MARMARVO-507508 format. One record per atom (N, C-alpha, C): residue number from 1; residue in one letter; z, y, x. Coordinates in pm, whole numbers, plus 50000, padded with zeros to 5 digits. Atoms other than C-alpha are relative to their C-alpha. Example, Ala and Ser with C-alpha at 12.3 -4.5 7.8 and 13.67 -1.06 7.14 Angstrom:
! residues 2
{1 'A' {50000 49881 50089}}
{1 'A' {50780 49550 51230}}
{1 'A' {50000 50120 50090}}
{2 'S' {49994 49881 49918}}
{2 'S' {50714 49894 51367}}
{2 'S' {50073 50109 49923}}
***
This chain:
! residues 142
{1 'M' {49855 50009 49988}}
{1 'M' {48929 47495 49293}}
{1 'M' {50062 50094 49898}}
{2 'K' {49930 49918 50098}}
{2 'K' {49180 47636 49047}}
{2 'K' {50077 50112 50069}}
{3 'V' {49928 49883 49950}}
{3 'V' {49385 47953 49086}}
{3 'V' {50106 49960 50102}}
{4 'N' {49890 50036 49911}}
{4 'N' {49686 47782 49242}}
{4 'N' {49953 49945 50134}}
{5 'E' {50051 50055 49876}}
{5 'E' {49480 47594 49498}}
{5 'E' {49941 50111 50088}}
{6 'L' {50054 49888 49924}}
{6 'L' {49291 47908 49602}}
{6 'L' {50113 50084 50058}}
{7 'A' {49886 49921 49954}}
{7 'A' {49620 48096 49626}}
{7 'A' {50066 49932 50120}}
{8 'K' {49935 50074 49892}}
{8 'K' {49774 47825 49843}}
{8 'K' {49915 50003 50126}}
{9 'R' {50089 50001 49884}}
{9 'R' {49471 47800 50071}}
{9 'R' {49984 50138 50061}}
{10 'G' {50016 49863 49951}}
{10 'G' {49450 48178 50097}}
{10 'G' {50131 50064 50043}}
{11 'G' {49871 49946 49958}}
{11 'G' {49822 48229 50158}}
{11 'G' {50048 50118 49916}}
{12 'V' {49957 49894 50092}}
{12 'V' {49874 48453 49855}}
{12 'V' {50058 49935 49875}}
{13 'T' {49949 50053 50126}}
{13 'T' {50032 48417 49514}}
{13 'T' {49886 49982 49900}}
{14 'A' {50099 50019 50106}}
{14 'A' {49844 48296 49209}}
{14 'A' {49975 50132 49927}}
{15 'E' {50017 49871 50068}}
{15 'E' {49906 48636 49052}}
{15 'E' {49908 50093 50080}}
{16 'T' {50090 49920 49916}}
{16 'T' {49731 48802 49347}}
{16 'T' {49855 49957 49977}}
{17 'V' {50135 50050 50028}}
{17 'V' {49427 48579 49291}}
{17 'V' {49953 50049 49864}}
{18 'R' {50037 49954 50135}}
{18 'R' {49428 48663 48920}}
{18 'R' {49971 50150 49999}}
{19 'H' {50020 49856 49992}}
{19 'H' {49460 49033 48999}}
{19 'H' {49863 50032 50062}}
{20 'Y' {50129 49975 49936}}
{20 'Y' {49162 49024 49236}}
{20 'Y' {49884 49958 49910}}
{21 'A' {50104 50040 50095}}
{21 'A' {48962 48838 48973}}
{21 'A' {49984 50105 49890}}
{22 'R' {50007 49894 50102}}
{22 'R' {49051 49101 48709}}
{22 'R' {49933 50124 50055}}
{23 'E' {50059 49882 49935}}
{23 'E' {48948 49371 48958}}
{23 'E' {49855 49976 50044}}
{24 'R' {50138 50037 49968}}
{24 'R' {48614 49191 49005}}
{24 'R' {49973 49991 50151}}
{25 'L' {50019 50026 49857}}
{25 'L' {48673 49128 49376}}
{25 'L' {49964 49853 50022}}
{26 'L' {50035 50142 50001}}
{26 'L' {48648 48756 49308}}
{26 'L' {49926 49971 49870}}
{27 'A' {50082 50030 50118}}
{27 'A' {48400 48603 49065}}
{27 'A' {50009 49852 49965}}
{28 'P' {49988 50142 50034}}
{28 'P' {48530 48270 48936}}
{28 'P' {49908 49962 49885}}
{29 'Q' {50072 50057 50113}}
{29 'Q' {48331 48047 48706}}
{29 'Q' {50105 49951 49901}}
{30 'R' {49909 50056 50101}}
{30 'R' {48486 47917 48384}}
{30 'R' {49968 49853 49978}}
{31 'H' {50019 50142 50031}}
{31 'H' {48539 47547 48328}}
{31 'H' {49954 49991 49855}}
{32 'P' {50055 50002 50136}}
{32 'P' {48330 47464 48020}}
{32 'P' {50092 49935 49896}}
{33 'D' {49915 50070 50096}}
{33 'D' {48592 47236 47862}}
{33 'D' {50131 50071 49971}}
{34 'N' {49866 49944 50020}}
{34 'N' {48919 47420 47918}}
{34 'N' {50010 50150 50029}}
{35 'G' {49999 49856 49974}}
{35 'G' {48825 47774 48023}}
{35 'G' {50073 50042 50126}}
{36 'Y' {49931 49966 49875}}
{36 'Y' {49017 47754 48351}}
{36 'Y' {49905 50072 50094}}
{37 'Q' {50080 49935 49897}}
{37 'Q' {48898 47982 48627}}
{37 'Q' {49982 49901 50115}}
{38 'L' {50030 50089 49888}}
{38 'L' {48726 47782 48899}}
{38 'L' {49941 50084 50114}}
{39 'F' {50040 49922 49884}}
{39 'F' {48685 47927 49246}}
{39 'F' {49928 49912 50101}}
{40 'S' {50079 50072 49900}}
{40 'S' {48445 47828 49522}}
{40 'S' {50053 50030 50140}}
{41 'D' {49967 49970 49861}}
{41 'D' {48471 47820 49900}}
{41 'D' {49961 50143 50035}}
{42 'N' {50040 49860 49980}}
{42 'N' {48287 48153 49891}}
{42 'N' {50111 50095 49954}}
{43 'D' {49888 49917 50046}}
{43 'D' {48577 48296 49689}}
{43 'D' {50115 49998 50101}}
{44 'L' {49896 50008 49896}}
{44 'L' {48817 48171 49957}}
{44 'L' {49966 50092 50117}}
{45 'E' {50042 49910 49891}}
{45 'E' {48615 48354 50223}}
{45 'E' {50016 50146 49958}}
{46 'R' {49983 49863 50051}}
{46 'R' {48612 48668 50006}}
{46 'R' {50147 50038 49997}}
{47 'L' {49856 49974 50003}}
{47 'L' {48987 48637 49957}}
{47 'L' {50051 50032 50139}}
{48 'R' {49958 49973 49861}}
{48 'R' {49037 48622 50333}}
{48 'R' {49949 50136 50047}}
{49 'F' {50054 49867 49968}}
{49 'F' {48809 48925 50373}}
{49 'F' {50085 50109 49935}}
{50 'I' {49918 49902 50073}}
{50 'I' {49009 49113 50110}}
{50 'I' {50134 50019 50070}}
{51 'Q' {49872 49989 49932}}
{51 'Q' {49332 49034 50291}}
{51 'Q' {49987 50080 50130}}
{52 'R' {50021 49923 49876}}
{52 'R' {49192 49165 50620}}
{52 'R' {49981 50149 49969}}
{53 'A' {50025 49861 50038}}
{53 'A' {49069 49481 50448}}
{53 'A' {50129 50068 49955}}
{54 'R' {49872 49943 50045}}
{54 'R' {49409 49533 50283}}
{54 'R' {50091 50031 50119}}
{55 'K' {49919 49977 49879}}
{55 'K' {49579 49500 50625}}
{55 'K' {49954 50125 50074}}
{56 'L' {50051 49878 49939}}
{56 'L' {49355 49783 50743}}
{56 'L' {50020 50122 49911}}
{57 'G' {49966 49888 50086}}
{57 'G' {49473 49998 50453}}
{57 'G' {49899 50035 49893}}
{58 'F' {50098 49971 50104}}
{58 'F' {49172 49979 50224}}
{58 'F' {50059 49971 49862}}
{59 'S' {49956 50019 50138}}
{59 'S' {49243 50016 49853}}
{59 'S' {49912 49896 49932}}
{60 'V' {50078 50095 50078}}
{60 'V' {49122 49769 49593}}
{60 'V' {49865 50061 49963}}
{61 'A' {50126 49933 50037}}
{61 'A' {48861 50022 49478}}
{61 'A' {49906 50011 50120}}
{62 'E' {50084 49991 49881}}
{62 'E' {48737 50073 49834}}
{62 'E' {49944 49863 50037}}
{63 'I' {50047 50136 49971}}
{63 'I' {48717 49697 49888}}
{63 'I' {49890 49961 49903}}
{64 'R' {50105 50028 50098}}
{64 'R' {48517 49668 49567}}
{64 'R' {49869 50066 50042}}
{65 'D' {50120 49930 49954}}
{65 'D' {48273 49929 49700}}
{65 'D' {49937 49930 50122}}
{66 'I' {50048 50069 49880}}
{66 'I' {48246 49748 50034}}
{66 'I' {49930 49870 49960}}
{67 'L' {50059 50127 50044}}
{67 'L' {48181 49414 49864}}
{67 'L' {49872 50022 49920}}
{68 'T' {50121 49969 50077}}
{68 'T' {47928 49571 49627}}
{68 'T' {49884 50030 50094}}
{69 'H' {50106 49973 49901}}
{69 'H' {47731 49708 49923}}
{69 'H' {49950 49869 50060}}
{70 'A' {50038 50127 49937}}
{70 'A' {47737 49366 50088}}
{70 'A' {49924 49910 49903}}
{71 'D' {50065 50085 50100}}
{71 'D' {47644 49185 49767}}
{71 'D' {49857 50046 49970}}
{72 'Q' {50133 49946 50024}}
{72 'Q' {47342 49415 49729}}
{72 'Q' {49910 49989 50123}}
{73 'G' {50078 50017 49878}}
{73 'G' {47230 49331 50082}}
{73 'G' {50005 50120 50093}}
{74 'D' {49986 49881 49915}}
{74 'D' {47327 49671 50225}}
{74 'D' {50119 49980 50094}}
{75 'S' {49888 50008 49908}}
{75 'S' {47547 49697 50530}}
{75 'S' {50110 50095 49955}}
{76 'P' {49890 49913 50036}}
{76 'P' {47888 49830 50429}}
{76 'P' {50066 50066 50121}}
{77 'C' {49932 49951 49878}}
{77 'C' {47975 49912 50791}}
{77 'C' {50006 50152 50010}}
{78 'P' {49988 49854 49995}}
{78 'P' {47886 50285 50774}}
{78 'P' {50109 50051 49903}}
{79 'L' {49897 49962 50097}}
{79 'L' {48104 50316 50462}}
{79 'L' {50138 49971 50056}}
{80 'V' {49871 50040 49944}}
{80 'V' {48387 50130 50634}}
{80 'V' {50043 50098 50110}}
{81 'R' {49969 49904 49893}}
{81 'R' {48369 50359 50938}}
{81 'R' {50042 50134 49942}}
{82 'D' {49970 49870 50061}}
{82 'D' {48363 50672 50720}}
{82 'D' {50138 49999 49931}}
{83 'L' {49872 50008 50069}}
{83 'L' {48658 50555 50511}}
{83 'L' {50116 50003 50099}}
{84 'L' {49892 50000 49901}}
{84 'L' {48872 50480 50816}}
{84 'L' {50009 50133 50073}}
{85 'A' {49999 49871 49930}}
{85 'A' {48769 50801 50991}}
{85 'A' {50068 50108 49917}}
{86 'S' {49936 49899 50085}}
{86 'S' {48882 51006 50692}}
{86 'S' {50146 49965 49973}}
{87 'R' {49863 50043 50031}}
{87 'R' {49199 50801 50637}}
{87 'R' {50095 50017 50118}}
{88 'L' {49912 49998 49884}}
{88 'L' {49332 50800 50993}}
{88 'L' {50078 50130 50016}}
{89 'P' {49920 49877 49990}}
{89 'P' {49429 51170 51005}}
{89 'P' {50108 50008 49891}}
{90 'Q' {49900 50001 50108}}
{90 'Q' {49607 51127 50670}}
{90 'Q' {50118 49910 50038}}
{91 'I' {49895 50094 49959}}
{91 'I' {49800 50829 50807}}
{91 'I' {50085 50062 50111}}
{92 'R' {49925 49935 49890}}
{92 'R' {49896 51020 51123}}
{92 'R' {50091 50110 49945}}
{93 'A' {49917 49895 50061}}
{93 'A' {50021 51310 50910}}
{93 'A' {50118 49938 49926}}
{94 'R' {49893 50069 50073}}
{94 'R' {50222 51070 50693}}
{94 'R' {50105 49945 50097}}
{95 'I' {49906 50050 49899}}
{95 'I' {50375 50911 51003}}
{95 'I' {50086 50115 50053}}
{96 'A' {49924 49883 49952}}
{96 'A' {50476 51257 51128}}
{96 'A' {50104 50042 49896}}
{97 'E' {49904 49967 50107}}
{97 'E' {50637 51329 50789}}
{97 'E' {50116 49901 49998}}
{98 'L' {49896 50102 50002}}
{98 'L' {50826 50999 50801}}
{98 'L' {50091 50010 50123}}
{99 'E' {49919 49980 49879}}
{99 'E' {50941 51064 51161}}
{99 'E' {50096 50117 49979}}
{100 'A' {49914 49886 50027}}
{100 'A' {51074 51403 51051}}
{100 'A' {50110 49963 49900}}
{101 'L' {49900 50047 50097}}
{101 'L' {51249 51239 50755}}
{101 'L' {50106 49915 50069}}
{102 'A' {49905 50084 49928}}
{102 'A' {51409 50980 50983}}
{102 'A' {50094 50084 50085}}
{103 'E' {49918 49909 49919}}
{103 'E' {51530 51259 51210}}
{103 'E' {50104 50071 49913}}
{104 'R' {49906 49934 50091}}
{104 'R' {51686 51446 50916}}
{104 'R' {50108 49903 49954}}
{105 'M' {49903 50100 50044}}
{105 'M' {51852 51126 50797}}
{105 'M' {50102 49970 50110}}
{106 'E' {49909 50024 49888}}
{106 'E' {51996 51061 51143}}
{106 'E' {50096 50116 50018}}
{107 'Q' {49913 49881 49990}}
{107 'Q' {52129 51418 51159}}
{107 'Q' {50105 49998 49889}}
{108 'A' {49906 50003 50112}}
{108 'A' {52285 51379 50816}}
{108 'A' {50107 49894 50023}}
{109 'M' {49903 50107 49976}}
{109 'M' {52448 51046 50904}}
{109 'M' {50101 50041 50107}}
{110 'E' {49911 49957 49892}}
{110 'E' {52590 51194 51222}}
{110 'E' {50099 50106 49951}}
{111 'S' {49911 49894 50047}}
{111 'S' {52729 51503 51051}}
{111 'S' {50094 49953 49889}}
{112 'W' {49917 50050 50110}}
{112 'W' {52871 51300 50762}}
{112 'W' {50108 49902 50046}}
{113 'Q' {49906 50101 49952}}
{113 'Q' {53068 51058 50982}}
{113 'Q' {50145 50037 49973}}
{114 'Q' {49860 49959 50010}}
{114 'Q' {53390 51260 50969}}
{114 'Q' {50032 50073 49869}}
{115 'M' {49976 49927 50125}}
{115 'M' {53349 51422 50627}}
{115 'M' {50067 49909 49898}}
{116 'P' {49933 50081 50102}}
{116 'P' {53580 51302 50351}}
{116 'P' {49912 49985 49875}}
{117 'D' {50068 50017 50127}}
{117 'D' {53448 51165 50025}}
{117 'D' {50057 50101 49901}}
{118 'G' {49952 49905 50102}}
{118 'G' {53473 51404 49732}}
{118 'G' {49962 49949 49863}}
{119 'S' {50030 50036 50138}}
{119 'S' {53471 51369 49357}}
{119 'S' {49928 50116 49933}}
{120 'P' {50067 49892 50073}}
{120 'P' {53238 51563 49129}}
{120 'P' {50104 50084 49924}}
{121 'D' {49901 49912 50064}}
{121 'D' {53427 51866 49000}}
{121 'D' {49937 50102 49906}}
{122 'G' {50068 49905 50087}}
{122 'G' {53172 52040 48782}}
{122 'G' {49920 50102 50079}}
{123 'H' {50074 49908 49913}}
{123 'H' {53056 52258 49072}}
{123 'H' {49930 49925 50113}}
{124 'S' {50051 50079 49890}}
{124 'S' {52984 51986 49321}}
{124 'S' {49969 49858 49950}}
{125 'V' {50037 50137 50036}}
{125 'V' {52805 51655 49278}}
{125 'V' {50035 49907 50117}}
{126 'C' {49971 50077 49879}}
{126 'C' {52814 51513 49632}}
{126 'C' {50001 50097 50117}}
{127 'R' {49986 49901 49892}}
{127 'R' {52946 51728 49913}}
{127 'R' {49918 49965 50123}}
{128 'L' {50079 50040 49884}}
{128 'L' {52761 51526 50171}}
{128 'L' {49861 50062 49992}}
{129 'I' {50135 49945 50016}}
{129 'I' {52421 51620 50035}}
{129 'I' {50003 50152 49992}}
{130 'E' {49992 49854 50015}}
{130 'E' {52530 51971 49942}}
{130 'E' {50031 50069 50132}}
{131 'S' {49971 49940 49870}}
{131 'S' {52650 52032 50298}}
{131 'S' {49877 50003 50090}}
{132 'F' {50120 50006 49917}}
{132 'F' {52306 51952 50435}}
{132 'F' {49915 50123 49971}}
{133 'P' {50079 49878 50024}}
{133 'P' {52096 52268 50487}}
{133 'P' {49867 49968 49931}}
{134 'D' {50130 50020 50066}}
{134 'D' {51797 52300 50254}}
{134 'D' {49893 50075 50078}}
{135 'A' {50113 49944 49927}}
{135 'A' {51453 52409 50368}}
{135 'A' {50002 50153 49999}}
{136 'T' {50003 49855 50008}}
{136 'T' {51499 52768 50249}}
{136 'T' {50107 50064 50088}}
{137 'S' {49894 49941 49917}}
{137 'S' {51821 52821 50444}}
{137 'S' {49968 49991 50149}}
{138 'T' {50035 50012 49857}}
{138 'T' {51655 52722 50775}}
{138 'T' {49887 50093 50038}}
{139 'K' {50111 49909 49970}}
{139 'K' {51366 52968 50746}}
{139 'K' {50055 50140 50024}}
{140 'E' {49961 49861 49974}}
{140 'E' {51393 53317 50886}}
{140 'E' {49943 50090 49891}}
{141 'T' {50050 49903 50097}}
{141 'T' {51364 53604 50643}}
{141 'T' {49949 50121 50074}}
{142 'P' {50058 49885 49929}}
{142 'P' {51146 53902 50739}}
{142 'P' {50086 50122 49993}}
***
């Protein structure tokens, strides 16, 4: 099947299929007469695997490593477990950072409700942002 057909059957764009082929996640054959990339049913299964792995947060490079292990006959499952185990604390920390950001944004929106708009005057760019306390002003000094 050609790029567009694989993309349609896999529920992705043709550019996504081309990208995965360039990244060596898919291995299309070349049509001998016109040079078109031709994909097999195995490529469709790999594409579906790639999509599942991406939904779990694996990078293209990590997916390549997983597929390489599998292609060599080695179980990639220990690698997959290790990657997720190391990634999960990072994701939880990022979520905490985003929750804190959302809280700051809500506080700013609430405090800005009644503030008038201002024009830059050479000393001030945007009074809304400038009125918001920065990290150094909230810390206690020894």
